C-alpha positions as CSV (number, residue, x, y, z in Angstrom):
1,M,-84.9,67.8,-37.6
2,K,-82.6,67.1,-40.5
3,K,-82.4,63.5,-39.5
4,T,-86.2,63.2,-39.4
5,V,-86.6,64.8,-42.8
6,A,-83.9,62.5,-44.2
7,F,-85.6,59.5,-42.6
8,L,-89.0,60.3,-44.1
9,A,-87.6,61.2,-47.5
10,C,-85.7,58.0,-47.8
11,S,-88.6,56.0,-46.5
12,I,-91.0,57.5,-49.1
13,A,-88.5,57.0,-51.9
14,L,-87.9,53.4,-51.0
15,T,-91.6,52.8,-50.7
16,L,-92.1,54.1,-54.2
17,V,-89.3,51.8,-55.5
18,F,-91.0,48.8,-53.9
19,Y,-94.4,49.9,-55.4
20,L,-92.9,50.1,-58.9
21,L,-91.2,46.8,-58.5
22,A,-94.4,45.1,-57.4
23,D,-96.4,46.8,-60.1
24,Y,-93.9,45.6,-62.7
25,L,-93.3,42.1,-61.4
26,L,-96.6,41.0,-60.0
27,P,-99.5,39.9,-62.3
28,G,-102.9,41.5,-62.0
29,P,-103.9,44.9,-60.6
30,S,-101.6,47.4,-59.0
31,P,-100.7,46.8,-55.3
32,S,-103.5,47.4,-52.9
33,A,-103.5,50.0,-50.1
34,T,-102.6,47.2,-47.6
35,M,-99.6,46.2,-49.7
36,V,-98.5,49.8,-49.9
37,L,-98.6,50.1,-46.2
38,L,-96.6,47.0,-45.9
39,F,-94.0,48.4,-48.3
40,A,-93.9,51.6,-46.3
41,G,-93.2,49.6,-43.1
42,I,-90.5,47.6,-44.8
43,A,-88.9,50.9,-46.1
44,M,-89.0,52.5,-42.7
45,V,-87.4,49.5,-41.1
46,L,-84.6,49.4,-43.7
47,V,-83.9,53.1,-43.4
48,W,-83.9,52.9,-39.6
49,L,-81.5,50.0,-39.7
50,V,-79.1,51.8,-42.0
51,Q,-79.2,54.9,-39.8
52,C,-78.4,52.7,-36.7
53,F,-75.6,50.9,-38.3
54,V,-74.1,54.0,-39.9
55,R,-73.7,55.3,-36.4
56,V,-72.1,52.0,-35.4
57,S,-69.8,52.0,-38.4
58,R,-68.4,55.3,-37.3
59,A,-67.5,54.0,-33.9
60,K,-66.5,50.5,-34.8
61,K,-64.3,49.4,-37.7
62,G,-66.0,47.1,-40.1
63,G,-69.5,48.3,-39.2
64,A,-70.2,49.3,-42.8
65,H,-69.9,45.7,-43.9
66,T,-72.6,44.8,-41.4
67,V,-74.8,47.5,-42.8
68,V,-74.4,46.1,-46.4
69,L,-74.9,42.5,-45.2
70,L,-78.1,43.2,-43.3
71,V,-79.7,45.5,-45.9
72,G,-78.8,42.9,-48.5
73,V,-80.5,40.1,-46.6
74,L,-83.7,42.2,-46.2
75,A,-83.7,43.4,-49.7
76,G,-83.1,39.9,-51.0
77,L,-86.0,38.6,-49.0
78,L,-88.3,41.1,-50.6
79,A,-87.0,40.5,-54.1
80,A,-87.3,36.7,-53.7
81,H,-90.8,37.1,-52.5
82,L,-91.8,39.3,-55.4
83,C,-90.1,37.2,-58.0
84,G,-91.7,34.0,-56.6
85,C,-95.1,35.6,-56.8
86,S,-94.5,36.7,-60.3
87,R,-93.6,33.3,-61.7
88,A,-96.4,31.2,-63.1
89,P,-96.3,27.7,-61.5
90,T,-95.0,25.0,-63.8
91,A,-95.5,21.2,-63.8
92,T,-97.5,21.4,-60.6
93,P,-100.5,19.1,-60.1
94,A,-104.0,20.7,-60.4
95,P,-105.7,21.5,-57.1
96,P,-108.3,19.0,-56.0
97,S,-111.9,19.3,-57.1
98,P,-114.5,20.2,-54.6
99,Q,-115.5,16.6,-54.4
100,E,-112.0,15.6,-53.3
101,V,-111.9,18.1,-50.5
102,A,-113.3,16.8,-47.3
103,T,-116.2,19.0,-46.1
104,P,-118.0,18.9,-42.8
105,S,-121.3,17.1,-42.7
106,G,-124.6,18.8,-41.9
107,G,-126.7,21.5,-43.4
108,G,-124.6,24.7,-43.6
109,A,-121.5,23.1,-42.1
110,A,-119.6,23.2,-45.4
111,A,-118.9,26.9,-45.0
112,M,-117.8,26.6,-41.4
113,P,-114.0,26.7,-40.6
114,R,-112.0,23.9,-39.3
115,V,-110.8,24.0,-35.7
116,T,-107.3,22.8,-34.8
117,G,-106.8,20.3,-32.0
118,T,-103.8,18.2,-31.0
119,A,-103.3,14.5,-30.4
120,L,-100.5,12.2,-29.5
121,L,-99.6,9.5,-32.0
122,A,-97.8,6.6,-30.4
123,S,-95.4,4.4,-32.3
124,G,-97.3,1.8,-34.3
125,Q,-100.6,3.6,-33.7
126,K,-102.7,4.6,-36.8
127,E,-104.6,7.8,-37.2
128,E,-108.3,7.9,-36.6
129,Q,-110.4,8.2,-39.7
130,G,-113.0,10.9,-40.5
131,F,-111.2,14.1,-39.5
132,G,-111.5,17.1,-41.9
133,L,-107.7,17.6,-42.0
134,Y,-104.6,15.8,-40.8
135,S,-101.6,17.8,-39.7
136,Y,-98.3,16.5,-38.3
137,A,-95.7,18.3,-36.1
138,L,-92.5,16.8,-37.4
139,L,-88.8,16.7,-36.3
140,S,-86.1,14.7,-37.9
141,H,-83.5,14.6,-35.0
142,P,-83.2,15.4,-31.3
143,P,-82.5,19.1,-30.7
144,A,-78.9,20.4,-30.5
145,D,-78.2,23.0,-27.8
146,G,-78.9,25.9,-30.2
147,E,-82.2,24.3,-31.3
148,L,-83.7,23.5,-27.9
149,P,-85.3,26.9,-27.3
150,R,-87.0,26.7,-30.7
151,Y,-88.3,23.2,-30.1
152,Q,-89.5,24.0,-26.6
153,A,-91.3,27.2,-27.8
154,F,-92.9,25.2,-30.7
155,F,-94.4,22.5,-28.5
156,K,-95.4,24.9,-25.8
157,A,-97.4,26.9,-28.4
158,L,-98.8,23.7,-30.0
159,L,-99.8,22.0,-26.8
160,G,-101.5,25.1,-25.7
161,L,-104.2,24.4,-28.3
162,P,-107.3,22.3,-27.4
163,E,-107.0,18.6,-27.7
164,A,-108.8,17.0,-30.6
165,G,-110.6,14.5,-28.4
166,Q,-112.1,17.4,-26.4
167,L,-113.1,19.2,-29.5
168,G,-114.9,16.1,-30.6
169,K,-117.4,16.6,-27.8
170,Y,-118.7,19.8,-29.5
171,L,-117.8,19.5,-33.2
172,P,-118.1,16.8,-35.9
173,K,-114.8,15.2,-36.7
174,A,-115.1,16.6,-40.3
175,R,-114.6,20.1,-38.9
176,I,-111.5,19.2,-36.8
177,N,-107.9,19.6,-38.0
178,V,-106.2,16.9,-35.9
179,T,-102.6,17.8,-35.4
180,Y,-100.6,14.7,-34.5
181,I,-97.4,14.7,-32.5
182,P,-95.5,11.4,-33.1
183,I,-94.1,10.0,-29.8
184,I,-92.7,6.6,-28.7
185,A,-95.5,6.0,-26.1
186,V,-98.4,7.9,-24.5
187,P,-97.7,8.3,-20.8
188,G,-100.2,7.5,-18.1
189,G,-101.6,10.6,-16.4
190,W,-101.0,12.8,-19.5
191,E,-104.1,14.8,-18.6
192,Q,-102.6,15.7,-15.2
193,L,-99.3,16.9,-16.5
194,A,-98.5,20.6,-16.4
195,A,-97.8,22.4,-19.6
196,E,-94.0,22.5,-19.1
197,K,-93.9,18.8,-18.1
198,R,-95.8,17.9,-21.3
199,V,-93.2,19.8,-23.4
200,D,-90.4,18.0,-21.6
201,Y,-92.0,14.6,-22.1
202,V,-92.7,15.1,-25.8
203,L,-89.0,16.2,-26.5
204,A,-87.7,13.2,-24.5
205,H,-90.0,10.7,-26.1
206,Y,-90.5,12.1,-29.6
207,D,-90.5,9.4,-32.4
208,Y,-87.7,11.0,-34.5
209,A,-87.5,8.1,-36.9
210,R,-91.2,8.4,-37.7
211,G,-90.9,12.2,-38.1
212,A,-88.0,11.8,-40.5
213,A,-89.9,9.2,-42.5
214,M,-92.9,11.5,-42.8
215,L,-90.7,14.5,-43.8
216,A,-89.2,12.3,-46.6
217,T,-92.6,12.1,-48.3
218,L,-92.4,15.7,-49.3
219,S,-91.3,16.4,-52.9
220,K,-89.2,19.5,-51.8
221,A,-86.6,19.4,-49.1
222,T,-87.2,21.2,-45.8
223,G,-85.1,21.9,-42.7
224,H,-84.7,19.6,-39.8
225,G,-87.8,21.0,-38.1
226,P,-90.1,21.9,-36.7
227,V,-92.1,21.4,-39.8
228,I,-95.9,21.2,-39.9
229,I,-97.6,19.4,-42.9
230,S,-101.3,19.3,-43.5
231,V,-103.1,16.8,-45.7
232,L,-106.7,15.7,-46.3
233,Q,-106.1,12.0,-45.5
234,P,-103.7,10.2,-43.1
235,L,-100.2,10.6,-44.4
236,D,-98.9,7.7,-46.5
237,V,-95.1,7.4,-46.4
238,A,-95.1,5.5,-49.7
239,S,-96.3,8.5,-51.8
240,H,-96.0,12.3,-52.1
241,P,-99.0,14.0,-50.4
242,H,-101.3,16.2,-52.5
243,P,-102.7,18.7,-51.8
244,V,-100.4,19.6,-49.0
245,L,-99.5,22.6,-46.9
246,V,-95.9,22.7,-45.6
247,Q,-94.9,25.2,-42.9
248,D,-91.2,25.0,-42.3
249,L,-90.2,26.6,-39.0
250,S,-86.7,25.3,-39.0
251,K,-85.3,28.8,-38.9
252,A,-88.1,30.5,-36.9
253,Q,-87.1,32.4,-33.8
254,A,-88.4,31.0,-30.5
255,T,-90.0,34.4,-29.6
256,L,-92.2,34.2,-32.7
257,M,-93.3,30.6,-32.4
258,D,-96.7,31.6,-31.0
259,S,-97.3,33.7,-34.1
260,Y,-96.2,30.9,-36.4
261,V,-98.6,28.4,-34.7
262,A,-101.4,31.0,-34.9
263,E,-100.7,31.4,-38.6
264,F,-100.9,27.6,-39.0
265,V,-104.2,27.5,-37.2
266,S,-105.6,30.2,-39.4
267,Q,-104.4,28.6,-42.6
268,A,-105.8,25.1,-41.6
269,A,-109.2,26.7,-41.0
270,Q,-109.5,27.7,-44.7
271,G,-111.3,25.6,-47.3
272,Q,-108.3,25.7,-49.6
273,F,-105.8,25.2,-46.9
274,W,-102.9,24.4,-49.3
275,Q,-102.9,28.0,-50.6
276,P,-101.0,30.1,-48.0
277,N,-101.7,33.7,-47.4
278,A,-98.7,35.2,-49.1
279,L,-99.0,38.7,-47.5
280,Q,-99.3,37.3,-44.0
281,A,-96.5,34.8,-44.5
282,F,-94.2,37.5,-45.9
283,A,-94.9,39.9,-43.0
284,L,-94.1,37.1,-40.5
285,S,-91.0,36.2,-42.4
286,L,-89.8,39.8,-42.1
287,R,-90.5,39.9,-38.4
288,N,-88.4,36.7,-38.1
289,V,-85.5,38.4,-40.1
290,L,-85.6,41.3,-37.7
291,E,-85.5,39.0,-34.7
292,T,-82.6,37.1,-36.2
293,A,-80.7,40.3,-36.9
294,A,-81.3,41.5,-33.3
295,T,-80.0,38.2,-31.9
296,G,-77.0,37.8,-34.3
297,L,-75.8,41.3,-34.0
298,G,-76.3,41.6,-30.3
299,M,-78.9,44.4,-30.6
300,S,-81.4,45.1,-27.8
301,Q,-84.7,43.3,-28.2
302,T,-86.4,46.5,-27.0
303,A,-84.8,48.5,-29.8
304,V,-86.6,46.4,-32.5
305,M,-89.8,45.4,-30.8
306,S,-91.6,48.6,-31.8
307,W,-90.9,47.8,-35.4
308,V,-91.6,44.1,-35.1
309,K,-95.1,44.9,-33.6
310,F,-95.9,46.8,-36.8
311,F,-96.2,43.6,-38.7
312,K,-98.4,41.7,-36.2
């Protein structure tokens, strides 16, 4: 009973601290009820982790250092997010005018969301014109042993989406977010390949040089991949794209790749696709930190899944 009371008291106190920090650092109105619930969830996770590792520290020398390190990482993530939101952007280009943003043709189609579909982009092949959005699944080098599960999960999730060519039978191209996967050559019988065979083929024949060249167009450095970038027109490797949405999954856990791809699909559907949902992105980042902690510290996945599901 005492442990439960201590858990709740610490969680409430930490939630209040997060609320005050957000209210002080963030511009605009006070945090919403949704944000407060998110703060409460973060506080409960932090308190739970501290309790778990305090027990470990008593039985294993050096466990206290692990507690400090893990809590520091999680607290740092929150602080960085809050500080980043509080800063006013400087020296950034103005967003495009409505005329610059490609909108679907037809009567009320301008309000309709984009639908994401995939397509293979062979070496030397140029993108088709007329799509509402152009996205690229980019890697800069073949996967090392530790990266292979992430790459496999990424392409499995991405190739599970409809193909852009099939979507074109039902939607105007201006409503399609075509997501290109650069490869050396398109194989014969691609349509007949099973999902796992498609993933294996893409990894074995990915055009890493083209992927690296496309990543080099970004004004800010990213990881080695996977990285998804989305732009209004086919990517020009001779200039920085604008506006652009960059989703860097270089450190994403393989178990969360479906969620990251789902977030990409949701974001690409928005009219102002280049403005990410900060709350959704932060919740997913926190889930990724928990997964990383569970893997790095040898914790049971079952032990953290109930907490990770809170942020879905």
